[in-house]
C-alpha positions as CSV (number, residue, x, y, z in Angstrom):
1,M,-65.4,-9.8,35.5
2,S,-67.0,-12.2,37.9
3,D,-66.2,-15.8,37.7
4,L,-69.8,-16.4,36.5
5,A,-69.6,-13.7,33.8
6,R,-65.9,-13.7,32.7
7,T,-65.7,-14.7,28.9
8,A,-62.9,-16.6,27.2
9,A,-62.1,-13.4,25.5
10,D,-61.5,-11.5,28.8
11,A,-59.7,-14.5,30.6
12,D,-56.3,-13.2,29.3
13,F,-56.7,-9.6,30.2
14,T,-54.7,-8.6,33.5
15,L,-53.5,-5.4,34.8
16,D,-50.0,-4.6,36.0
17,H,-50.9,-3.4,39.6
18,A,-47.5,-2.4,40.6
19,L,-47.4,-0.3,37.4
20,L,-50.8,1.2,38.2
21,R,-49.7,2.1,41.7
22,R,-46.6,3.9,40.5
23,R,-48.4,5.6,37.7
24,F,-51.2,6.8,40.2
25,G,-48.5,8.0,42.7
26,R,-46.8,10.1,40.0
27,A,-50.2,11.5,39.0
28,A,-50.9,12.7,42.5
29,A,-49.3,16.0,41.8
30,S,-51.3,16.5,38.5
31,S,-54.5,14.7,38.5
32,D,-56.5,17.6,40.2
33,G,-56.1,19.7,37.2
34,T,-57.0,17.1,34.7
35,D,-59.9,15.3,36.5
36,V,-62.8,17.1,34.7
37,L,-64.4,13.7,34.0
38,A,-64.2,12.4,37.6
39,R,-65.6,15.7,39.0
40,E,-68.5,15.4,36.7
41,V,-69.2,12.0,37.5
42,A,-69.0,12.7,41.2
43,R,-71.6,15.4,40.7
44,R,-73.9,12.8,39.0
45,M,-73.3,10.3,41.7
46,D,-74.2,12.9,44.4
47,E,-77.4,13.7,42.5
48,R,-78.5,10.3,42.8
49,L,-78.3,10.6,46.6
50,D,-81.1,13.1,46.3
51,Y,-83.5,10.2,45.8
52,I,-82.0,7.9,48.4
53,R,-82.9,8.1,52.0
54,I,-79.8,7.2,54.1
55,A,-78.1,8.7,57.1
56,P,-74.7,6.7,57.4
57,Q,-72.6,7.2,60.5
58,R,-69.5,6.0,58.8
59,I,-68.6,6.5,55.2
60,L,-65.7,5.2,53.2
61,D,-64.5,6.9,50.0
62,L,-62.9,3.8,48.3
63,G,-60.2,4.7,45.9
64,C,-60.2,8.3,47.0
65,G,-57.4,9.5,45.0
66,T,-56.5,12.9,46.1
67,G,-59.8,13.1,48.2
68,A,-61.5,15.5,45.8
69,D,-65.0,13.8,46.7
70,L,-64.5,14.3,50.5
71,P,-65.8,17.8,50.7
72,R,-68.9,16.8,48.9
73,L,-69.6,13.8,51.1
74,A,-69.0,16.0,54.2
75,E,-71.4,18.5,53.1
76,R,-74.2,16.1,52.5
77,F,-73.5,14.1,55.5
78,P,-72.2,16.5,58.1
79,A,-72.9,14.1,61.0
80,A,-70.8,11.2,59.4
81,T,-67.4,10.1,60.2
82,L,-65.4,10.0,56.8
83,L,-62.6,7.4,55.9
84,A,-60.6,7.6,52.9
85,A,-58.6,4.6,51.4
86,D,-56.4,4.4,48.3
87,F,-53.6,2.0,47.1
88,A,-51.3,4.8,46.1
89,P,-49.6,6.6,49.1
90,E,-49.0,9.8,47.3
91,M,-52.8,10.2,46.5
92,L,-53.7,9.3,50.1
93,A,-51.3,11.9,51.5
94,R,-53.1,14.6,49.5
95,A,-56.5,13.2,50.5
96,G,-55.4,13.2,54.2
97,A,-54.6,16.8,54.0
98,R,-57.5,18.1,52.0
99,L,-59.9,18.3,55.1
100,R,-57.3,19.1,57.6
101,P,-58.5,21.9,59.8
102,Q,-56.5,25.2,59.4
103,G,-58.0,27.8,61.8
104,G,-61.5,28.3,60.4
105,G,-60.9,26.1,57.5
106,L,-62.9,23.8,55.2
107,L,-63.4,21.1,57.8
108,R,-64.8,23.4,60.5
109,R,-67.2,24.9,58.0
110,L,-68.5,21.6,56.6
111,I,-68.5,19.3,59.5
112,G,-68.9,21.6,62.6
113,G,-65.2,22.1,63.5
114,R,-64.0,18.6,64.5
115,P,-60.4,19.0,65.3
116,S,-58.8,16.0,63.2
117,A,-58.5,15.1,59.5
118,P,-60.5,12.0,58.2
119,P,-59.1,8.7,59.0
120,H,-57.1,7.6,55.9
121,V,-55.4,4.4,55.0
122,V,-53.2,3.0,52.2
123,A,-55.2,-0.1,51.2
124,D,-56.1,-2.5,48.4
125,A,-59.8,-2.6,47.6
126,R,-59.7,-6.3,47.6
127,A,-58.5,-6.7,51.1
128,L,-59.5,-3.8,53.3
129,P,-58.3,-3.3,57.0
130,I,-61.7,-2.4,58.0
131,A,-63.9,-4.2,60.4
132,R,-66.9,-6.2,59.3
133,A,-70.3,-4.3,59.3
134,S,-68.6,-1.0,60.3
135,L,-69.7,1.2,57.4
136,G,-73.1,2.7,56.4
137,L,-72.0,3.9,53.0
138,V,-69.0,2.9,50.6
139,W,-68.5,5.4,47.9
140,S,-66.4,4.6,45.1
141,N,-65.8,6.9,42.1
142,L,-64.0,5.3,39.1
143,L,-61.9,2.9,41.0
144,L,-63.0,-0.2,39.2
145,P,-61.0,0.3,35.9
146,A,-57.9,-0.5,38.1
147,L,-59.0,-3.8,38.9
148,N,-58.9,-7.1,36.7
149,D,-62.1,-8.4,38.4
150,P,-64.5,-6.4,40.4
151,L,-65.7,-9.4,42.4
152,P,-63.1,-9.2,45.2
153,A,-63.6,-5.5,45.8
154,F,-67.4,-5.9,45.8
155,R,-67.2,-8.7,48.4
156,E,-65.0,-6.5,50.6
157,A,-67.5,-3.6,50.2
158,H,-70.3,-6.1,51.1
159,R,-68.2,-7.4,54.2
160,T,-67.5,-3.9,55.6
161,L,-71.2,-2.6,55.1
162,E,-73.6,-3.0,57.8
163,I,-77.1,-4.4,57.2
164,G,-79.0,-1.8,55.2
165,G,-75.7,0.0,54.2
166,L,-75.3,1.2,50.6
167,F,-72.6,0.7,48.0
168,M,-72.4,3.3,45.5
169,F,-70.0,3.3,42.6
170,S,-69.1,4.6,39.2
171,T,-66.8,3.1,36.4
172,L,-66.2,3.2,32.7
173,G,-67.7,0.9,30.2
174,P,-66.6,-0.8,27.0
175,D,-67.4,2.1,24.7
176,T,-64.8,4.3,26.5
177,L,-62.2,5.7,24.3
178,R,-63.7,4.0,21.3
179,E,-62.2,6.5,18.9
180,L,-58.7,6.0,20.2
181,R,-59.1,2.2,20.1
182,A,-60.1,2.4,16.5
183,A,-57.3,4.7,15.6
184,L,-54.5,2.8,17.2
185,P,-53.1,-0.2,15.4
186,A,-54.5,-3.4,16.8
187,Q,-51.7,-5.9,16.2
188,H,-49.5,-7.2,19.0
189,G,-51.9,-6.5,21.9
190,E,-54.4,-4.2,22.9
191,R,-53.4,-0.6,23.2
192,V,-56.4,0.9,25.0
193,H,-57.6,-0.4,28.4
194,R,-60.3,-3.0,28.4
195,F,-63.4,-1.9,30.5
196,I,-66.1,-4.2,31.9
197,D,-69.7,-4.4,30.6
198,M,-72.4,-2.9,33.0
199,H,-74.4,-6.4,33.0
200,D,-71.3,-8.2,34.1
201,L,-70.9,-5.7,36.9
202,G,-74.6,-6.4,37.9
203,D,-73.9,-10.1,37.9
204,A,-70.9,-9.6,40.2
205,L,-72.7,-7.5,42.7
206,V,-75.5,-10.2,43.1
207,Q,-72.6,-12.8,43.4
208,A,-70.9,-10.7,46.1
209,G,-74.1,-10.8,48.1
210,F,-75.7,-7.5,47.5
211,G,-79.5,-7.0,46.9
212,D,-81.5,-4.8,44.7
213,P,-78.6,-3.6,42.5
214,V,-79.5,-0.5,40.2
215,M,-77.4,0.0,37.2
216,D,-77.4,3.0,34.7
217,M,-75.3,3.9,31.7
218,E,-74.7,7.1,29.9
219,I,-72.3,8.5,27.2
220,L,-70.2,11.5,27.9
221,T,-68.0,13.1,25.2
222,L,-64.9,15.4,25.8
223,T,-63.4,17.3,23.0
224,Y,-59.8,18.3,22.4
225,T,-58.1,20.6,20.0
226,E,-55.3,18.0,19.4
227,L,-54.9,14.3,20.1
228,D,-52.0,15.3,22.3
229,G,-54.4,16.9,24.7
230,L,-56.1,13.8,25.3
231,M,-53.1,11.6,25.7
232,R,-51.6,14.2,28.3
233,D,-54.9,13.9,30.4
234,L,-54.6,10.3,30.2
235,R,-51.0,10.2,31.5
236,A,-51.5,13.1,34.0
237,S,-54.6,11.1,35.7
238,G,-52.8,7.8,35.6
239,G,-55.4,6.5,33.2
240,N,-53.4,5.2,30.4
241,N,-53.3,1.4,29.5
242,A,-51.6,-0.8,32.1
243,A,-52.6,-4.3,30.8
244,T,-49.7,-6.7,31.3
245,A,-49.9,-7.6,27.5
246,R,-50.0,-4.0,26.3
247,P,-47.5,-3.5,23.4
248,R,-44.6,-1.2,23.9
249,G,-44.3,1.7,21.5
250,L,-46.3,2.3,18.3
251,S,-44.0,0.9,15.6
252,G,-42.0,4.2,15.4
253,R,-42.8,7.7,13.8
254,S,-44.9,6.0,11.1
255,G,-47.3,4.3,13.6
256,W,-48.0,7.6,15.3
257,A,-48.6,9.3,12.1
258,A,-51.1,6.8,11.0
259,A,-53.0,7.0,14.3
260,R,-53.0,10.7,14.1
261,A,-54.4,10.8,10.6
262,A,-57.1,8.1,11.4
263,Y,-58.2,10.3,14.5
264,E,-58.3,13.4,12.4
265,H,-61.0,12.0,10.3
266,L,-63.3,12.3,13.4
267,R,-62.7,16.1,13.8
268,R,-66.0,18.2,14.0
269,D,-66.2,22.0,14.5
270,G,-62.5,22.0,15.0
271,R,-62.4,19.4,17.9
272,L,-61.7,15.9,18.3
273,P,-64.1,13.6,20.3
274,A,-63.1,11.3,23.1
275,T,-66.1,9.2,24.2
276,F,-66.6,7.7,27.9
277,E,-69.3,5.3,28.8
278,I,-70.1,6.1,32.3
279,I,-71.8,3.4,34.4
280,Q,-73.2,4.1,37.7
281,G,-74.5,1.6,40.2
282,H,-75.7,1.2,43.7
283,A,-76.8,-1.8,45.7
284,W,-77.8,-2.6,49.3
285,K,-76.5,-5.0,51.9
286,T,-79.5,-6.9,52.9
287,A,-80.0,-9.2,55.8
288,P,-78.5,-12.6,54.8
289,T,-80.8,-15.6,54.2
290,T,-78.1,-18.2,54.8
291,T,-75.1,-18.7,57.2
292,E,-71.5,-18.6,55.8
293,D,-71.5,-22.4,55.6
294,G,-74.7,-22.4,53.5
295,R,-77.4,-23.2,56.1
296,S,-80.7,-21.4,55.9
297,I,-81.5,-18.6,58.4
298,V,-84.9,-18.8,59.9
299,R,-86.2,-15.8,61.8
300,F,-89.0,-16.1,64.3
301,Q,-91.1,-13.0,65.2
302,P,-92.6,-13.0,68.8
303,R,-96.4,-13.4,68.7
304,P,-98.4,-10.4,69.7
305,P,-100.0,-10.6,73.0
306,A,-103.6,-11.9,72.9
307,R,-106.3,-9.3,73.5
């Protein structure tokens, strides 16, 4: 959370970023088959753009994963230059290849036959190697759960956007995986990833300098025939818990048996539910009212000529 919004209960929650990078690297080969949630969230993000008038010249897919959102962005903004960034090189390699032209391939059909793949760069969202005020849209689908604190990434998005540029993102809220959290034993550390509240995200956007933030939340429920299916999807997508204080193991076979039995009580119509709290937000980079050293900016408009 932002420094202003962080609570004492959250101050001890940190993520092992080296572990996350390894996990997402391993997941590059399997995540496209297990990213039903990410594809649905991307579809909903794209629908929001139906109501926003914007014509960006340069777009960054921040935390692009294997680049599954790039064709969607290319179709909506055919004249824009697309850039892709991710902290896992294995993910980024797949993203770079996704739109690579091959004869009359996807890139030629979607964006007019330009001969090169989108620029793509291995980068940390908290320190982007991208010039100030060079982007018209920063799109980020489910990146934020991989960060302890969204504020540094929000500040980088703000820095790289031009005046009038749009930051659009999605993430997961605190009710995500609430069934799994309740079923797993709570002693000796958290066993399920901790997610940031929507209101704290809004506070961080304002603190980063964005204007007019809009935040929405909705609940999506996926269902599984067995608990193992949910656990496989979390592992395959790189989304299992990476907190530095996460417990190792489940106290042996008895621990897993107790967790499975607790989850079974939730079975309805032969399926086990898994809740995901989806948060979507967007905000604009507005003209600054102060300089970086805190001085007020006064703008003078020329007086119209006398008639």
